C-alpha positions, 0 to 999 in steps of 0.5 A: 071334914068329910061327911060331918056337917057344920055351920061356917067354914069347916076349915076352922078347926084345923086352922085353930088347932094348928095355930094352938100347936104353933103357939108352942106353949109347953105347959098346955097339955089339957084343953077345954073345948067349950060349947064344942058341939060335935067335937071336931076341934077336940078331935083335931087337937087330940088326934093330930097334935096329941092334946088332951082335949075334952068338949064341954057342952050341955048339948052332949052330941060329941062324935064317937071317941071324943071326950065330953061333958054334957054340962055348961062350962062354968068359970070354976072349971078353968082350974083343971084345964091348961088352956080354954078354948071358945070357938064361937061359944055362943051363951058360954062367951062370958064364962069363957072370958071369966075363965081367962082370968085364971087360965090361958084362953082363946075366945073367938066370939061369934054372937052377941051373948055378952050384953043386953045391947046390940053389939056388932062384931067390933063392939063385942070385941071391944066389950070383952077387951074392956072386961079384960082390962079391968081384971088386968088379963093380957091379950092379943087379937089374932085374925085366923085364916078361915073364912067368915067374918068371925075369925078374930081371936082374943088370945089371952093369959091371966094376970100374975 
């Protein structure tokens, strides 16, 4: 990752991109990197794995050459993409979970932007899983091999 500065394990971008590629979803080409910051995940997905990845982040600080939309992610945007990815999406956590009702999604929540109640990591995951269950979204928990306690992904498929 060279000269770029990140909070958390910089290897998470490579790890998650490789996981997506290894899933071998033939229908996934266009990927939304929600709250993707500088766009390191989108960069790896595009350059190394050949996906059309785009950052959707209202801060609009993507690296040169990375496709991005400087706006908040809304669940209605999900229809354009084949896969919605929220790698520590902060305030966009609920929007990514809502998008999972219509598109395949990978959500790796980091902070509790889910409810007013103080939720630890396990309670946060359980709350999102309850949301999925109520909406008939299927999901699997996957522990990704990067450093830090917030490396649990909810890999989901919409109903139907």
